[in-house]
C-alpha positions as CSV (number, residue, x, y, z in Angstrom):
1,M,-20.1,-13.5,-0.4
2,A,-17.9,-10.4,-0.1
3,K,-16.6,-9.5,3.5
4,T,-15.7,-6.2,4.8
5,I,-12.4,-5.1,5.2
6,S,-11.1,-3.6,8.7
7,A,-9.0,-0.3,9.0
8,A,-6.2,-2.8,10.2
9,G,-6.4,-4.5,6.9
10,I,-6.1,-1.4,5.0
11,V,-2.9,-0.4,6.8
12,D,-1.7,-3.8,6.2
13,L,-2.5,-3.7,2.6
14,F,-0.4,-0.3,2.4
15,A,2.4,-1.9,4.3
16,E,2.5,-5.0,1.9
17,A,2.6,-2.8,-1.1
18,I,5.5,-0.8,0.1
19,E,7.5,-4.2,0.9
20,T,6.4,-5.6,-2.6
21,D,7.8,-2.0,-3.9
22,K,11.1,-2.3,-2.4
23,K,11.4,-5.7,-4.0
24,L,10.8,-4.7,-7.3
25,P,13.8,-3.8,-9.7
26,S,14.5,0.0,-10.1
27,A,12.9,1.3,-13.3
28,Y,15.9,3.0,-14.4
29,R,19.6,1.8,-13.6
30,K,22.5,3.8,-14.7
31,G,24.7,2.0,-17.5
32,A,22.0,-0.6,-18.1
33,S,21.1,-1.0,-21.8
34,A,18.4,-3.3,-21.3
35,M,16.0,-4.0,-18.2
36,Q,17.2,-7.2,-16.2
37,F,14.7,-8.8,-13.5
38,D,16.4,-8.9,-10.5
39,I,13.3,-9.3,-8.0
40,V,14.6,-9.8,-4.5
41,H,12.8,-12.7,-2.8
42,D,12.1,-13.3,1.0
43,A,14.1,-16.3,2.5
44,S,10.4,-17.3,3.3
45,D,9.7,-17.8,-0.6
46,H,12.1,-20.3,-1.2
47,A,11.1,-24.0,-0.8
48,A,7.5,-23.2,0.8
49,W,5.2,-25.9,0.9
50,K,2.1,-23.0,0.7
51,K,2.9,-20.0,-1.0
52,R,0.5,-17.2,-0.7
53,E,-1.2,-15.3,-3.6
54,P,1.2,-13.1,-5.3
55,K,2.0,-10.1,-3.4
56,I,2.1,-8.2,-6.8
57,A,-1.6,-8.3,-6.8
58,R,-1.9,-6.6,-3.6
59,Y,0.4,-4.1,-4.8
60,E,-1.6,-3.4,-8.1
61,V,-5.1,-3.1,-6.4
62,V,-3.4,-0.3,-4.1
63,L,-1.6,1.4,-6.6
64,F,-4.0,1.3,-9.6
65,N,-7.5,1.0,-8.0
66,I,-7.1,2.9,-4.5
67,N,-4.5,5.4,-5.0
68,P,-6.4,7.4,-7.9
69,L,-9.3,7.7,-5.3
70,L,-7.1,9.9,-3.0
71,T,-6.0,13.4,-2.8
72,P,-2.4,13.9,-3.1
73,L,-2.2,14.7,0.5
74,D,-4.1,11.6,1.4
75,R,-1.6,9.4,-0.6
76,K,1.5,11.4,1.1
77,L,-0.1,10.4,4.2
78,M,-0.7,6.7,3.5
79,W,2.3,6.0,1.6
80,S,4.5,7.5,4.3
81,R,3.0,5.7,7.3
82,A,3.3,2.5,5.5
83,M,7.0,3.2,5.4
84,K,6.6,3.9,9.1
85,V,7.7,7.8,8.9
86,P,7.1,9.4,12.2
87,Y,3.9,11.6,12.7
88,T,6.6,14.5,13.6
89,H,8.6,14.2,10.5
90,L,5.1,14.0,8.3
91,A,4.1,17.3,10.2
92,K,7.1,19.2,9.4
93,K,6.9,18.3,5.8
94,L,3.2,19.2,5.5
95,K,3.6,22.2,7.6
96,M,1.0,20.7,10.1
97,H,0.7,19.9,13.9
98,R,1.4,16.1,14.6
99,H,-1.9,15.7,16.3
100,T,-3.6,16.9,12.9
101,V,-1.7,14.7,10.7
102,K,-2.6,11.7,12.9
103,E,-6.2,12.6,12.8
104,K,-6.0,13.2,9.1
105,Y,-4.4,9.8,8.6
106,L,-7.2,7.9,10.6
107,E,-9.7,10.2,8.5
108,T,-8.0,8.8,5.4
109,V,-8.0,5.0,6.5
110,I,-11.6,5.3,7.4
111,F,-12.4,6.9,4.1
112,I,-10.5,4.3,2.1
113,K,-12.7,1.9,4.1
114,Y,-15.7,3.3,3.3
115,L,-14.7,3.7,-0.5
116,I,-14.0,0.0,-0.7
117,A,-17.4,-1.0,1.1
118,Y,-19.3,1.3,-1.4
119,D,-17.5,-0.3,-4.5
120,K,-18.5,-3.7,-5.2
121,K,-16.1,-4.2,-7.8
122,L,-13.5,-3.2,-5.5
123,L,-14.5,-5.1,-2.6
124,D,-14.5,-8.4,-4.6
125,M,-11.1,-7.4,-5.7
126,I,-9.9,-7.3,-2.2
127,D,-11.7,-10.2,-1.0
128,K,-10.1,-12.3,-3.6
129,I,-6.6,-11.4,-2.9
130,T,-6.7,-11.6,0.8
C-alpha cells in the first residue's frame, strides 16, 4: 500500500539528490581522453552491515520524474535551497523580496507533494525507494 510523503520528506529527497550529485564524477574533465569513474564514497559506505538502497535511485527520481514537472523558477528554488543557499541570496538573484522567495519555495514543496500524491506511478516509485 502506498503511503503519503511529507513536505520534510520532499526537502530531504532534494538534499540527498544534491549530495549524490556532488559525489558523481564530472561529465567533462580537461585533458581526459576517456571517462573515468571516480565516484567519491562516504566513510559510512565502507564495511557497512546494512547498506541503504542506492542513492542513485533517489537522484534519478528527482532528476527525471519530478524536475520536468516544475517550472524553471521552481527548479531554481528547489535545487538552490537543497544546496542551502540563503533566502536573501536567492532573492537578490531572482529580484524578489526574501519573504516572497520563502513563500514561493513553500508553495513549490506543497505543489510537489500534491503532484506525487496525484500520480500513482510516481507515488509507488517514491514509496519503493524510501
